[in-house]
GUMIDO-503289 format. One record per residue (C-alpha): residue in three letters; x, y, z. Coordinates in steps of 0.5 Angstrom, whole numbers, plus 500, padded with zeros to 3 digits. Example, Ala and Ser with C-alpha at 12.3 -4.5 7.8 and 13.67 -1.06 7.14 Angstrom:
GUMIDO-503289
ALA525491516/SER527498514/
END
This chain:
GUMIDO-503289
UNK318652820/UNK325652817/UNK321656811/UNK318661816/UNK325662820/UNK328663813/UNK323669811/UNK324672818/UNK331672817/UNK330675810/UNK326680813/UNK331682818/UNK336683813/UNK332687808/UNK330692814/UNK336696815/UNK336697807/UNK329700807/UNK331704813/UNK337707809/UNK332708803/UNK327712808/UNK333716811/UNK336718804/UNK329720802/UNK328724809/UNK335727808/UNK333729801/UNK327732803/UNK331736809/UNK336739804/UNK335747803/UNK335750796/UNK338756798/UNK337759791/UNK330758791/UNK330760799/UNK333767797/UNK328768791/UNK322767795/UNK325772801/UNK326777795/UNK319776792/UNK316776799/UNK319784800/UNK314786795/UNK308784800/UNK312786806/UNK315793804/UNK308796802/UNK305792808/UNK310796813/UNK308803809/UNK301802810/UNK302800818/UNK307806819/UNK303811815/UNK296809819/UNK300810826/UNK303817824/UNK300824824/UNK300828817/UNK306832820/UNK310826820/UNK309824813/UNK315827810/UNK322824809/UNK323817806/UNK317814809/UNK321808813/UNK321812819/UNK317809825/UNK312814828/UNK314818834/UNK309819837/UNK304813835/UNK298816833/UNK292812834/UNK287818833/UNK287816825/UNK283809827/UNK278813831/UNK277818825/UNK277812820/UNK271809824/UNK267815824/UNK268818817/UNK266811814/UNK261810818/UNK265803819/UNK259799823/UNK254800817/UNK259799812/UNK262793815/UNK255790815/UNK253792808/UNK260789805/UNK259783810/UNK252781807/UNK254782800/UNK260778801/UNK256772804/UNK250772800/UNK255772794/UNK259766796/UNK253762798/UNK249763792/UNK255762788/UNK257756791/UNK250753790/UNK248755783/UNK255755780/UNK257748782/UNK250745780/UNK251748773/UNK258745772/UNK255738774/UNK250739769/UNK255741764/UNK261736766/UNK256730766/UNK253731759/UNK260734756/UNK259729750/UNK252732748/UNK253738743/UNK249743747/UNK252742753/UNK259742750/UNK257749746/UNK254752753/UNK261750756/UNK265754751/UNK260760751/UNK261761758/UNK268760758/UNK268766753/UNK266771758/UNK273770761/UNK275775755/UNK270780756/UNK272786760/UNK267789765/UNK268796762/UNK265794756/UNK259792759/UNK258797764/UNK253801761/UNK248796759/UNK249793766/UNK247800769/UNK241801765/UNK238794766/UNK239793773/UNK236800774/UNK230798770/UNK229791773/UNK230794780/UNK236791782/UNK240797783/UNK241795790/UNK245789795/UNK240784792/UNK242786785/UNK249786787/UNK249779790/UNK246776783/UNK251780779/UNK257777783/UNK254770782/UNK253771774/UNK260774773/UNK264769777/UNK260763773/UNK265763767/UNK272762772/UNK268757777/UNK265753771/UNK272752769/UNK274750776/UNK269746777/UNK268742771/UNK275739771/UNK274737778/UNK268734777/UNK270730771/UNK275727775/UNK270724780/UNK269716779/UNK262716775/UNK261709779/UNK260713785/UNK254716782/UNK251709779/UNK251706785/UNK247711788/UNK242711782/UNK242703783/UNK239705790/UNK234709788/UNK237716788/UNK235721783/UNK239726779/UNK238731784/UNK239727790/UNK245724787/UNK248731786/UNK247734793/UNK248727797/UNK254724793/UNK257730789/UNK257736793/UNK260733799/UNK266731794/UNK267738792/UNK269741798/UNK276743796/UNK273746790/UNK268750794/UNK273752799/UNK277755793/UNK271758789/UNK269761796/UNK275764798/UNK276767791/UNK269770791/UNK270773798/UNK276776796/UNK273779790/UNK266781793/UNK270784799/UNK275789795/UNK271790789/UNK270798788/UNK267799781/UNK261794781/UNK258797787/UNK260804785/UNK256803778/UNK250799781/UNK248801788/UNK244807788/UNK242808795/UNK248811799/UNK246808806/UNK248801802/UNK255803800/UNK260798802/UNK267799805/UNK271801798/UNK266806797/UNK266809804/UNK274809803/UNK273814797/UNK272820801/UNK279820803/UNK281822796/UNK280829794/UNK281833788/UNK287836791/UNK289832797/UNK289825800/UNK288824807/UNK293818807/UNK294817815/UNK286816816/UNK286812809/UNK291807811/UNK288806818/UNK281805814/UNK285800809/UNK287796815/UNK281796819/UNK277793813/UNK283788811/UNK282785818/UNK276781817/UNK278778811/UNK285776814/UNK281772819/UNK277769814/UNK283767810/UNK287765816/UNK281760818/UNK280757810/UNK287757807/UNK288750809/UNK282748805/UNK284753799/UNK291750799/UNK288743799/UNK284744793/UNK289747789/UNK294741790/UNK288736789/UNK286739782/UNK293740780/UNK295732782/UNK288730778/
END
């Protein structure tokens, strides 16, 4: 009983010290680094100023474009959005872009993660190690070099359509995605898979039931990167799609730029309309993206 009383006394004596320590950590974490805050504020202007120009330009008439560009629209002209809606055939081009983007994201996640799992768990074999470095070399090949062969091959194979475009996004993203997935899969304890195999699961079942759910943060990162790329890409749809009815939003927006003039007010209204759906996707998915990046950096 005496020992118990002495232990309680020791614990009470240590409690304020612990609280002081935690309080000190909290105070350190609440300190503001004003130099870093000022640097972030200056860097944020590189995003906020162009965004301000885009918004005010979309709300102006062509006669109000003279000046420095910082002037607010007076009066506000919403006709630019109606013109952009009609000239780009916005519902159709939005549906085309959404279909291609969703197809590219789903196919990329299903196939690239599977390839990465096979490479990551067999890296000790010369064949898979060679495949890994062979795939990574594609990161250093610029697309204009292979553009002409791609156009000819897609035309010969009948893939100069939306399905072919989804397939190309899946293949061209493989090099970066394998690099991301392999590093993460190798950090997953192999004991989890061995326990599933002990229960009778095969390789296919181990991947889909054990490994793929653990890839959630990396799937979010790869998914958002593929989504942004496929949504905003202009060059690949330009050289692959042969049917004008299948054109995407970036292709439709090209009509605002002529040889001798550019319709800036309608063009910026169209850019804002095209950016809105992608911004919503990012708002809902950004916490998984940041979580995935943080987990990858820690492991």
